[in-house]
Structure formats: structure tokens, C-alpha cells
N, C-alpha and C positions, 0 to 999 in steps of 0.2 A: 348443561348439563356439562355434556362432553367440553367442546367449548371452552366453559371457566375451564372445568380440570387443569387443559390441556395448556388455556396461559394463565391458571399460578405455577403451574408444574417448571414450561418456562421459565416466566418476568419472577419469580418466589423465589423460590422454592433454590438454593443450594446448588445441584444436581443439574436441576436446569437453566440455571443460570451458565453450566463450563461444558452443558452443551451448546446453549446460542454462542455463546464465546466462539467454542471449536465449530462449529462446523461458518456463523464468521468469517475468520477466520483461513478455514483453509477457500472460502471462498475470495476471501482476499489476495489469500494466497494465488490463487489463475490464473485472478490479476492481472496481479506487479510482472506477470509474464508476457503481457499482453503488452500494459503499457509498458512494461521496458524495450521488446521487438521493436512499438511503434514509434519509440523515444530514440534512439540506437539510428534512427534516417535521420536527427540533425546531422548527422558524418558526416555524412553525403556532401561531396563535394558540388553541389548542379546550383547553389544558390537559394537553394531553400524548394525549392519546386516536390522534390517527395515527400518531403514532411506536410508540406505543405499540401499536397491535395490526398495524401492521407488523411489528416485533420479535415478536411473537405468532409470527407467520404465519413468518419469517422459522428460528426456531426451538425446530417443530416440521414446515414439510415435513418431508418424505423423503429426495426429493431437495437438499435445499440442503441440508440437515444432510449428507450428502452429500459436497457437493462445502465444505463445511465444513474440514474431514479434511485431505484437496486442498490449499485455500485454505491451512491452519498447514503440509501437508509438504511445502507449494513456495514457504512463505516463510523457513523451513526452509532449503532447498537455497542457494536463492537467496545465504541466507547463506554456511552452506559455503562454498559454492562462489564467490564474493565471491574471499573471504575469501584459498582455496589460489590462488585465481588474484591474486591481491595479494601476499602471498607469494612467489607462485615469479618473477613482472610482476620486484620487491625486489630477489633471490637474480640476477634479469638486470639490474639495475643500470640501474631507467630505459625498458623497455620496459612500456607502457600494457598494461594488456590487448580497447583496442580492435581491431580485426580494419582488416587496410591500408585506402585505399582512396586515390581522385582526393579522396574530395570531407572537408572539413575537416571536425575535429575541434573538436566545441566546449572550452577552452582548462578547462570543472571536469571533465572525464577521469582526470585525476591525482588531485583528491580523490571524490572518486567515493567511493572505501572509508570515508572520512570522513562525507559526509552518510549514506554507510549503517546506519551505526557507531551515528550518534545517529539512525537513524529505529529500524531495531533494536532498541537502550535504547527507544527512547519505548513502544512497542510493549512492552515487557515492560508499562509504568508502566499504558500504555490496558489492557492485558489484566485488570490485578488494577484495578483504577480499573471496570472496564463490566463484562467477560463474570466476571468470579471471580465478583465479590457479586453477579452473579445463580447463573453454574451456585449458591453457595448457602444462594439465595433471601434474598438480605439487603433483596432489594431490594420500599419496601408493593405489594399483594393490592389492584387492580380488580376493580370488576364490573361491564360498559359498559350498555346497557339494548337491545339488540341480538343481546346473542351471548353465546355455551352454558356458558361457560366465563371459571375472572378469569384475570387478566392482570395481568401486575409489570410497576410503574410506573421502568422503567428511567427514560423523562424526569425522574422525580423526584433521578433518578442525576447525571442528567449538568445540568440543572438547579445541584443541588446542586454539584457539582465548579466546572463554572465562576460558581460567588458567587465563589469560589481565585481572586485577583490572578499568582500565584505559578502555579497551575495552567495557565489562561487560556498567559500570558506563553511557560511549558514547550511549550504544544499551538502557538502562531501558530510562533517558532517553528526549531520541529521540520517543522515545514509549511515552514516558505522550507528549509530542508536537504532535507524530500520534491519540493520541485520542480527543485532542482536537480541533485537527483541522478536524473533525471524531464527533464529538460533535453538533461544525455547521450544519456540508455542507451538511450528510446526509439530516435535512429535509432543509438544502437551497435549493440541491439538489430537492424536491419533491416539492415546492413551484413554483421551477423555468419553470417547467417541467409542473403547475398548476396544478397536481394529491394534492392535498389540498382542504377538506372542514370541515367547523368547530364540524363536527360530529365524523371525524376521526386523525380531527392534535391535539391530542389530545392523540389519543393510536402512531401518525408517534412524535412523537419529545420522549413520553416515550419509544416507542422501539430503536430510534434512539439512545439515553438516553447509553440502554441497552450496544448494539452493539458494540458504542465509548468501551461504557468502559467494557465488555469481552475481544474484540479486546487486545484493551493496555495493558490489562492488564496480558492475556493469553500473547502474546511477550514475557511482560514483561522478568516473573518467568520462563523463557528457562535458557538467560544467566546466575540468581543468583540459578537456583539451579545444573548448570551445575558447575559456577565456586563452591559455598558450597560442590561437589563432590568431589573435587580438593582441600581440602587445605588443 
């Protein structure tokens, strides 16, 4: 009975779906920081060694591999719940999915589903371009001194992809959409979970906006820099 009530609350009630959206969103917010720090290693002038060894560790560590499956599930859950809430709000004629509060909500809120769809489509392209190629063994294999195992040269796949100005453009536009999504989503997640207070709302908004800009710009500059290195 308890499990049925919990499932009904989290996946069928409006409030429960908002809670799921917020928790999954905060998990993805934390993941983006880790992912960005890893991707910044692509800018090192070492022929890709640092990034390739990092990628090998991330894809062979049992704990991280298990966490990655949780990540995939979270992304799907976040997308499904977002679409469900957007559809429910549309039927309710103009109500947004953000929780009502005294704190001001970003004007981007009504476009969250649009930004989210752009990001989701980009993720499909991104996974095909890199994750699938790695799984299919389409990346060159290298052996680095001091290591006892071959390493896929994922850096080469990235450099090749970012030599294409169209892909760079798609990546930058998608990161712009991500930044706008985070601009509202960061603050909204705290409000939904009741983690808001007049004393701290201003700080939460400021941190959220700084985070959104830093993550979007951080990801966007990587393909731009790699593109111009090859021009």
C-alpha cells in the first residue's frame, strides 16, 4: 500500500511530478559540473593524453559505470516528467509547472519545455557522435607509456567533430538553450522542494544565474577553441 501510494504521488500527482523534476534536475545540475571539468581537459596541449586517460577511467571504474546508468535513467525521467507537466499545464491554460511562491520567477519559465526539447535532441546527437562510436570501437586505440592497457583515442573523435563548423554551431546553440534552461530550473528546483526563504532567495537566484552562465559558457567555448585551433 505504501509503495503504491508513493508511486501514485511521485508519478501521477502534479506535486509529486514536480518533486521528481526538481530532484532529477538537481542531480543533473551536479553532474554537469563534473562533466564540464572533465571536458575542459580537451583544451590541454598534450595530444589528448589527459582527456583519453580520464575517459578510460570514467568508463572502466565500476562505481562510475553504475552511476552512469542512473544518469541515463534520470535524464529520461526528467524529460518524461517535463513533457507530462507541460502537457498538463497546457490543458490548464497557462499555468506553469513552477511552484508558486513569493520569489520572482524567471520569464524563461514558459519556454522551459522548448529549451528542454532542444537539449534532449542535442543529447541524442551527442551520444551518437561520441558515446556510440566509443561503444562500437570506432575510435583509434593508443598505448601510452606508463599505462598497462590500451586507450581509445576519444580526443581524436572530438577534434574531428569540432572541425565541422556546423556541428560547432549546433553545439553552441544547444549550450545557449541549456543555459536558459538552467537559469530558471536551478531556482525553480529549490522552490519546489520548499528550500526557499526570503532571507536566502536572493542568494539562490544569484548562484543559479552564475551557475547557468558558467556551465553554458564553459561547455560552449570548448568546441569554439578546438575549431579555431584547426583553422
